[in-house]
Residue frames as qw, qx, qy, qz and C-alpha x, y, z in Angstrom:
[[0.030, 0.590, -0.483, 0.646, -180.23, 91.42, -42.40],
 [0.577, -0.231, -0.767, 0.159, -180.14, 89.32, -39.26],
 [0.493, -0.800, -0.328, -0.096, -181.61, 90.30, -35.83],
 [0.697, -0.453, -0.063, 0.552, -178.19, 90.69, -34.31],
 [0.401, 0.188, 0.240, 0.864, -177.13, 93.13, -37.00],
 [0.165, -0.725, -0.368, -0.558, -180.18, 95.23, -36.40],
 [0.632, -0.721, -0.236, 0.161, -179.55, 95.23, -32.66],
 [0.667, -0.205, 0.054, 0.714, -175.99, 96.37, -33.34],
 [0.269, 0.686, 0.280, 0.615, -177.12, 99.51, -35.25],
 [0.316, -0.919, -0.072, -0.226, -177.68, 101.75, -32.17],
 [0.776, -0.527, 0.139, 0.318, -174.58, 100.45, -30.48],
 [0.664, 0.231, 0.274, 0.656, -172.44, 101.01, -33.58],
 [0.116, 0.813, 0.220, 0.527, -173.83, 104.52, -33.91],
 [0.536, -0.844, -0.009, -0.018, -173.12, 105.33, -30.27],
 [0.801, -0.279, 0.220, 0.482, -169.60, 104.01, -30.55],
 [0.518, 0.443, 0.295, 0.670, -168.91, 106.06, -33.72],
 [0.125, -0.896, -0.180, -0.386, -170.39, 109.20, -32.21],
 [0.656, -0.738, 0.064, 0.145, -168.28, 108.90, -29.12],
 [0.746, -0.062, 0.260, 0.611, -165.10, 108.32, -31.10],
 [0.330, 0.621, 0.272, 0.656, -165.76, 111.37, -33.30],
 [0.338, -0.912, -0.120, -0.198, -166.60, 113.48, -30.29],
 [0.749, -0.522, 0.153, 0.378, -163.21, 112.47, -28.73],
 [0.632, 0.210, 0.306, 0.680, -161.41, 113.34, -31.95],
 [0.071, 0.829, 0.251, 0.495, -163.11, 116.68, -32.17],
 [0.533, -0.846, -0.020, 0.011, -162.37, 117.50, -28.56],
 [0.756, -0.289, 0.200, 0.552, -158.68, 116.58, -29.01],
 [0.449, 0.484, 0.287, 0.694, -158.46, 118.93, -32.01],
 [0.194, -0.893, -0.197, -0.355, -160.06, 121.74, -30.01],
 [0.697, -0.672, 0.075, 0.239, -157.62, 121.15, -27.15],
 [0.702, 0.062, 0.265, 0.658, -154.75, 121.22, -29.66],
 [0.204, 0.755, 0.241, 0.575, -156.02, 124.57, -31.00],
 [0.440, -0.892, -0.019, -0.099, -155.84, 126.03, -27.46],
 [0.795, -0.385, 0.196, 0.425, -152.36, 124.60, -27.06],
 [0.554, 0.327, 0.310, 0.700, -151.44, 126.35, -30.28],
 [0.199, -0.112, -0.146, 0.963, -152.58, 129.68, -28.82],
 [0.264, -0.444, -0.464, -0.719, -156.22, 130.13, -29.78],
 [0.222, -0.094, 0.533, -0.811, -158.55, 131.42, -27.15],
 [0.226, 0.360, 0.888, -0.177, -161.86, 129.79, -26.15],
 [0.314, 0.674, 0.230, -0.628, -163.71, 132.84, -27.49],
 [0.210, 0.492, -0.609, -0.586, -162.05, 132.30, -30.85],
 [0.013, 0.044, 0.989, 0.140, -163.13, 128.71, -31.01],
 [0.270, 0.548, 0.658, -0.440, -166.73, 129.69, -30.14],
 [0.277, 0.690, -0.075, -0.664, -166.70, 132.27, -32.87],
 [0.165, 0.432, -0.749, -0.474, -165.03, 130.15, -35.58],
 [0.007, -0.064, -0.995, -0.076, -166.81, 126.84, -34.93],
 [0.490, -0.311, -0.320, -0.749, -170.27, 128.20, -34.00],
 [0.571, -0.291, -0.748, 0.174, -170.30, 125.88, -30.94],
 [0.422, -0.848, -0.133, -0.293, -171.62, 127.28, -27.69],
 [0.033, -0.708, 0.573, -0.412, -169.28, 128.28, -24.87],
 [0.765, -0.332, 0.438, -0.334, -170.47, 125.30, -22.93],
 [0.956, 0.289, 0.017, 0.042, -169.62, 122.89, -25.72],
 [0.493, 0.670, -0.407, 0.377, -166.13, 124.29, -25.95],
 [0.384, -0.608, 0.535, -0.443, -165.71, 124.22, -22.11],
 [0.917, -0.120, 0.316, -0.211, -166.73, 120.55, -22.10],
 [0.846, 0.488, -0.141, 0.164, -164.36, 119.75, -25.03],
 [0.279, 0.712, -0.467, 0.444, -161.48, 121.39, -23.27],
 [0.256, -0.387, 0.706, -0.535, -162.22, 119.76, -19.95],
 [0.558, -0.064, -0.763, -0.318, -163.39, 116.10, -20.48],
 [0.202, -0.140, -0.821, 0.515, -163.80, 115.69, -16.67],
 [0.313, 0.179, 0.229, -0.904, -166.60, 118.25, -16.78],
 [0.618, 0.107, -0.494, -0.602, -168.43, 116.30, -19.54],
 [0.454, -0.020, -0.883, 0.116, -167.96, 113.10, -17.62],
 [0.002, -0.160, -0.661, 0.734, -169.42, 114.65, -14.48],
 [0.488, 0.197, -0.027, -0.850, -172.46, 116.05, -16.36],
 [0.608, 0.075, -0.689, -0.386, -173.08, 112.67, -18.02],
 [0.302, -0.078, -0.877, 0.366, -172.90, 110.93, -14.64],
 [0.228, 0.186, 0.451, -0.843, -175.46, 113.38, -13.18],
 [0.595, 0.162, -0.288, -0.733, -177.83, 112.93, -16.12],
 [0.529, 0.040, -0.839, -0.120, -177.52, 109.14, -15.90],
 [0.114, -0.102, -0.792, 0.591, -178.31, 109.24, -12.17],
 [0.394, 0.207, 0.203, -0.872, -181.53, 111.23, -12.88],
 [0.546, 0.096, -0.609, -0.568, -182.75, 108.72, -15.48],
 [0.828, -0.215, 0.310, -0.415, -185.12, 105.97, -14.21],
 [0.345, -0.328, 0.869, 0.137, -183.56, 102.49, -14.14],
 [0.518, 0.194, -0.614, -0.563, -184.32, 100.31, -17.10],
 [0.795, -0.154, 0.359, -0.464, -186.71, 97.43, -16.40]]
């Protein structure tokens, strides 16, 4: 395995995780569009209310991520 391939491991993982998160959130939004309530999604999936809230409102997740990023120390 070459160094570039090893460096790509974390990036590839993050990309795949983000893609799957977006797919999951789209399915949860579709469930709400089909008439399911947020409380039902919490009960059925086992996700927290906050996870469901962020899935249904991507702008909330984006704002939370931006706040967390702002709190992190800058990379040297």
